[in-house]
C-alpha atoms as a printed R data frame, in Angstrom:
    type eleno elety resid chain resno        x      y        z
1   ATOM     1    CA   MET     A     1  -92.486 77.709 -148.046
2   ATOM     2    CA   ARG     A     2  -89.404 76.710 -145.474
3   ATOM     3    CA   GLY     A     3  -89.583 72.989 -144.898
4   ATOM     4    CA   GLY     A     4  -91.097 71.925 -148.254
5   ATOM     5    CA   VAL     A     5  -93.102 68.781 -147.966
6   ATOM     6    CA   GLU     A     6  -92.760 68.063 -144.373
7   ATOM     7    CA   GLY     A     7  -93.500 71.483 -143.466
8   ATOM     8    CA   GLN     A     8  -96.465 71.099 -145.602
9   ATOM     9    CA   LEU     A     9  -97.909 67.744 -144.050
10  ATOM    10    CA   LEU     A    10  -96.912 69.176 -140.368
11  ATOM    11    CA   GLN     A    11  -99.650 71.725 -140.956
12  ATOM    12    CA   GLN     A    12 -102.030 69.420 -142.249
13  ATOM    13    CA   VAL     A    13 -101.285 67.582 -139.219
14  ATOM    14    CA   ALA     A    14 -101.412 70.698 -137.052
15  ATOM    15    CA   GLN     A    15 -105.538 70.436 -138.586
16  ATOM    16    CA   GLY     A    16 -106.139 67.236 -137.306
17  ATOM    17    CA   ASP     A    17 -104.927 65.434 -140.602
18  ATOM    18    CA   ARG     A    18 -104.660 61.715 -140.419
19  ATOM    19    CA   ASP     A    19 -103.579 61.456 -143.947
20  ATOM    20    CA   ALA     A    20 -101.234 63.797 -143.900
21  ATOM    21    CA   PHE     A    21  -99.815 62.220 -140.148
22  ATOM    22    CA   ALA     A    22  -99.422 58.766 -141.930
23  ATOM    23    CA   GLN     A    23  -97.465 60.531 -145.109
24  ATOM    24    CA   LEU     A    24  -95.332 62.478 -142.801
25  ATOM    25    CA   TYR     A    25  -94.384 59.342 -140.921
26  ATOM    26    CA   ASP     A    26  -93.251 57.544 -143.731
27  ATOM    27    CA   LEU     A    27  -91.351 60.467 -144.903
28  ATOM    28    CA   VAL     A    28  -89.720 61.124 -141.687
29  ATOM    29    CA   SER     A    29  -89.735 57.666 -139.432
30  ATOM    30    CA   PRO     A    30  -86.737 56.135 -140.529
31  ATOM    31    CA   ARG     A    31  -84.507 59.144 -139.969
32  ATOM    32    CA   VAL     A    32  -86.490 60.069 -136.483
33  ATOM    33    CA   PHE     A    33  -85.576 56.347 -135.409
34  ATOM    34    CA   GLY     A    34  -81.945 56.581 -136.555
35  ATOM    35    CA   LEU     A    35  -81.786 59.787 -134.344
36  ATOM    36    CA   VAL     A    36  -82.833 58.213 -131.394
37  ATOM    37    CA   ARG     A    37  -81.293 54.775 -131.683
38  ATOM    38    CA   THR     A    38  -77.881 56.898 -132.060
39  ATOM    39    CA   VAL     A    39  -79.103 58.584 -128.416
40  ATOM    40    CA   VAL     A    40  -80.799 55.739 -126.548
41  ATOM    41    CA   ARG     A    41  -78.477 52.861 -128.414
42  ATOM    42    CA   ASP     A    42  -81.381 49.695 -127.091
43  ATOM    43    CA   ARG     A    43  -83.368 49.034 -130.372
44  ATOM    44    CA   ALA     A    44  -86.261 48.332 -128.878
45  ATOM    45    CA   MET     A    45  -86.222 51.357 -126.430
46  ATOM    46    CA   ALA     A    46  -85.808 53.571 -129.625
47  ATOM    47    CA   GLU     A    47  -88.484 51.946 -131.422
48  ATOM    48    CA   GLU     A    48  -90.709 52.914 -128.331
49  ATOM    49    CA   VAL     A    49  -89.395 56.599 -127.883
50  ATOM    50    CA   THR     A    50  -89.862 56.973 -131.572
51  ATOM    51    CA   GLN     A    51  -93.822 56.320 -130.887
52  ATOM    52    CA   GLU     A    52  -93.887 58.820 -128.274
53  ATOM    53    CA   VAL     A    53  -92.066 61.086 -130.559
54  ATOM    54    CA   PHE     A    54  -94.712 60.798 -133.229
55  ATOM    55    CA   LEU     A    55  -97.260 61.141 -130.505
56  ATOM    56    CA   GLN     A    56  -95.746 64.337 -129.529
57  ATOM    57    CA   VAL     A    57  -95.841 65.372 -132.775
58  ATOM    58    CA   TRP     A    58  -99.512 64.733 -133.210
59  ATOM    59    CA   LYS     A    59 -100.284 66.255 -130.524
60  ATOM    60    CA   GLN     A    60  -98.060 69.392 -130.555
61  ATOM    61    CA   ALA     A    61  -98.321 69.840 -134.762
62  ATOM    62    CA   PRO     A    62 -100.127 73.248 -133.972
63  ATOM    63    CA   ARG     A    63  -96.942 74.958 -131.871
64  ATOM    64    CA   PHE     A    64  -94.744 74.442 -135.105
65  ATOM    65    CA   ARG     A    65  -93.727 77.365 -136.291
66  ATOM    66    CA   PRO     A    66  -92.458 77.089 -139.988
67  ATOM    67    CA   ASP     A    67  -90.722 80.816 -140.146
68  ATOM    68    CA   MET     A    68  -89.208 79.633 -137.116
69  ATOM    69    CA   GLY     A    69  -87.357 76.667 -138.944
70  ATOM    70    CA   SER     A    70  -88.043 73.695 -140.968
71  ATOM    71    CA   ALA     A    71  -90.604 70.488 -139.782
72  ATOM    72    CA   THR     A    72  -87.591 68.153 -140.071
73  ATOM    73    CA   ALA     A    73  -85.615 70.333 -137.786
74  ATOM    74    CA   TRP     A    74  -88.441 70.394 -135.327
75  ATOM    75    CA   ILE     A    75  -89.334 67.066 -135.530
76  ATOM    76    CA   SER     A    76  -85.472 65.608 -135.237
77  ATOM    77    CA   THR     A    77  -85.816 68.374 -131.876
78  ATOM    78    CA   VAL     A    78  -88.218 66.776 -130.435
79  ATOM    79    CA   ALA     A    79  -86.975 63.270 -130.811
80  ATOM    80    CA   HIS     A    80  -83.427 64.088 -129.624
81  ATOM    81    CA   ARG     A    81  -85.279 65.641 -126.606
82  ATOM    82    CA   ARG     A    82  -87.331 62.716 -126.215
83  ATOM    83    CA   ALA     A    83  -84.363 60.824 -126.683
84  ATOM    84    CA   VAL     A    84  -82.130 62.425 -123.887
85  ATOM    85    CA   ASP     A    85  -84.745 62.905 -121.859
86  ATOM    86    CA   ARG     A    86  -85.326 58.914 -121.762
87  ATOM    87    CA   VAL     A    87  -81.716 58.226 -121.473
88  ATOM    88    CA   ARG     A    88  -81.974 60.280 -117.996
89  ATOM    89    CA   SER     A    89  -84.443 58.829 -116.873
90  ATOM    90    CA   GLU     A    90  -83.332 55.305 -117.330
91  ATOM    91    CA   GLU     A    91  -79.654 56.179 -115.502
92  ATOM    92    CA   ALA     A    92  -81.700 57.875 -112.891
93  ATOM    93    CA   SER     A    93  -83.882 54.365 -112.334
94  ATOM    94    CA   ARG     A    94  -80.004 52.721 -112.930
95  ATOM    95    CA   ALA     A    95  -78.938 54.794 -110.014
96  ATOM    96    CA   ARG     A    96  -81.305 54.549 -107.768
97  ATOM    97    CA   LEU     A    97  -81.708 50.742 -107.933
98  ATOM    98    CA   GLN     A    98  -77.897 50.326 -107.146
99  ATOM    99    CA   ARG     A    99  -78.364 52.840 -104.785
100 ATOM   100    CA   ASP     A   100  -81.012 51.103 -102.887
101 ATOM   101    CA   GLN     A   101  -79.101 48.023 -103.422
102 ATOM   102    CA   ARG     A   102  -76.569 49.031 -101.814
103 ATOM   103    CA   MET     A   103  -78.492 50.244  -98.984
104 ATOM   104    CA   ASP     A   104  -80.161 46.697  -98.644
105 ATOM   105    CA   MET     A   105  -76.413 45.013  -98.015
106 ATOM   106    CA   THR     A   106  -75.244 47.187  -95.762
107 ATOM   107    CA   SER     A   107  -77.872 47.620  -93.641
108 ATOM   108    CA   ALA     A   108  -80.330 44.585  -92.460
109 ATOM   109    CA   PRO     A   109  -83.561 46.488  -90.895
110 ATOM   110    CA   GLY     A   110  -84.073 45.645  -86.981
111 ATOM   111    CA   PRO     A   111  -87.457 45.823  -85.509
112 ATOM   112    CA   GLU     A   112  -86.567 49.385  -84.585
113 ATOM   113    CA   SER     A   113  -85.972 50.611  -88.198
114 ATOM   114    CA   ALA     A   114  -88.908 48.701  -89.389
115 ATOM   115    CA   MET     A   115  -91.810 50.330  -87.218
116 ATOM   116    CA   LEU     A   116  -89.586 53.868  -87.944
117 ATOM   117    CA   ASP     A   117  -90.301 52.686  -91.792
118 ATOM   118    CA   GLN     A   118  -93.918 52.168  -91.208
119 ATOM   119    CA   VAL     A   119  -94.570 55.616  -89.287
120 ATOM   120    CA   ASP     A   120  -92.216 57.470  -92.018
121 ATOM   121    CA   ARG     A   121  -94.726 56.169  -94.862
122 ATOM   122    CA   GLN     A   122  -98.243 56.651  -92.620
123 ATOM   123    CA   ARG     A   123  -96.889 60.244  -92.748
124 ATOM   124    CA   VAL     A   124  -96.036 60.444  -96.513
125 ATOM   125    CA   ARG     A   125  -99.619 58.578  -97.348
126 ATOM   126    CA   ALA     A   126 -101.075 61.544  -95.182
127 ATOM   127    CA   ALA     A   127  -99.583 64.250  -96.510
128 ATOM   128    CA   LEU     A   128 -100.108 63.041  -99.848
129 ATOM   129    CA   ALA     A   129 -103.901 62.837  -99.077
130 ATOM   130    CA   GLN     A   130 -104.182 66.625  -98.560
131 ATOM   131    CA   LEU     A   131 -102.758 67.414 -101.852
132 ATOM   132    CA   THR     A   132 -104.949 68.002 -105.141
133 ATOM   133    CA   GLU     A   133 -105.785 64.760 -107.408
134 ATOM   134    CA   ARG     A   134 -103.784 66.399 -110.281
135 ATOM   135    CA   GLN     A   135 -100.564 67.242 -107.504
136 ATOM   136    CA   ARG     A   136 -100.908 63.768 -106.449
137 ATOM   137    CA   ARG     A   137 -100.769 61.743 -110.209
138 ATOM   138    CA   ALA     A   138  -98.064 63.841 -110.867
139 ATOM   139    CA   ILE     A   139  -96.384 63.516 -108.556
140 ATOM   140    CA   GLU     A   140  -96.543 59.605 -108.038
141 ATOM   141    CA   LEU     A   141  -95.986 59.486 -111.623
142 ATOM   142    CA   ALA     A   142  -92.645 61.307 -111.394
143 ATOM   143    CA   TYR     A   143  -91.722 60.111 -108.258
144 ATOM   144    CA   TYR     A   144  -92.683 56.154 -108.130
145 ATOM   145    CA   GLY     A   145  -93.019 56.090 -111.672
146 ATOM   146    CA   GLY     A   146  -90.102 57.176 -112.402
147 ATOM   147    CA   HIS     A   147  -91.211 59.611 -114.837
148 ATOM   148    CA   THR     A   148  -89.876 62.338 -116.631
149 ATOM   149    CA   TYR     A   149  -91.524 66.031 -116.707
150 ATOM   150    CA   GLU     A   150  -91.864 65.695 -120.094
151 ATOM   151    CA   GLU     A   151  -93.314 61.966 -119.855
152 ATOM   152    CA   VAL     A   152  -95.524 63.333 -116.905
153 ATOM   153    CA   ALA     A   153  -96.947 65.539 -119.297
154 ATOM   154    CA   VAL     A   154  -97.311 63.276 -122.081
155 ATOM   155    CA   LEU     A   155  -98.725 60.578 -119.749
156 ATOM   156    CA   LEU     A   156 -101.398 63.687 -118.496
157 ATOM   157    CA   ASP     A   157 -101.975 65.063 -121.682
158 ATOM   158    CA   ILE     A   158 -100.220 68.782 -120.089
159 ATOM   159    CA   PRO     A   159  -97.934 71.127 -121.101
160 ATOM   160    CA   VAL     A   160  -94.732 70.550 -119.663
161 ATOM   161    CA   GLY     A   161  -94.734 73.394 -117.345
162 ATOM   162    CA   THR     A   162  -98.006 72.331 -115.869
163 ATOM   163    CA   ALA     A   163  -96.537 69.163 -115.208
164 ATOM   164    CA   LYS     A   164  -93.427 71.504 -113.469
165 ATOM   165    CA   THR     A   165  -95.771 73.253 -111.559
166 ATOM   166    CA   ARG     A   166  -97.886 70.695 -109.921
167 ATOM   167    CA   ILE     A   167  -95.075 68.594 -109.080
168 ATOM   168    CA   ARG     A   168  -93.313 71.733 -108.005
169 ATOM   169    CA   ASP     A   169  -96.783 73.159 -105.960
170 ATOM   170    CA   GLY     A   170  -97.144 69.091 -104.794
171 ATOM   171    CA   LEU     A   171  -93.801 68.814 -102.869
172 ATOM   172    CA   ILE     A   172  -93.621 72.572 -101.606
173 ATOM   173    CA   ARG     A   173  -97.605 70.996 -100.097
174 ATOM   174    CA   LEU     A   174  -95.471 67.552  -99.262
175 ATOM   175    CA   ARG     A   175  -93.159 69.253  -97.577
176 ATOM   176    CA   ASP     A   176  -95.344 71.904  -95.697
177 ATOM   177    CA   ALA     A   177  -97.402 68.796  -94.161
178 ATOM   178    CA   MET     A   178  -94.376 66.213  -93.641
179 ATOM   179    CA   GLY     A   179  -92.839 69.916  -91.376
180 ATOM   180    CA   VAL     A   180  -89.784 69.250  -92.962
181 ATOM   181    CA   GLY     A   181  -87.414 72.335  -92.293
182 ATOM   182    CA   ASP     A   182  -89.276 72.947  -89.402
183 ATOM   183    CA   GLU     A   183  -86.430 71.958  -87.126
């Protein structure tokens, strides 16, 4: 069997075997943590991402195909993608924060601006109310929570493609509800 012990354990994990998961964790977690730490560079964040990786491995073990490569390579790919997603999410959050701070410093809102902001918030709330609960939750996690598609998928316990579809469809409905692009 390709992948040796790790492959056998991962296939047992796919069957819901918790003992096999514990053994697999003990066997590959130092390697996963090292890979994640190399990408994210922050120890605490690396520990958090490593936990997320193993949660994803537990949930997605049935997707592992030994004929496509070793279990170690599959787990390493999951870890690398999750770490890169976290770095991108953190960078995007920092960029948003910096942009918001610059805007706060350059424009002190007057009463007209505050009134327009209130009107905009009300329009957005009304448009969000027209979405399905699933679309609204996915959009809130992605845009208000700053989560990546993969993080939204894990938080909602759905496939990544489903998360992307819910967000895309919800944004289209929001655009239509707010009349954006109709001018």
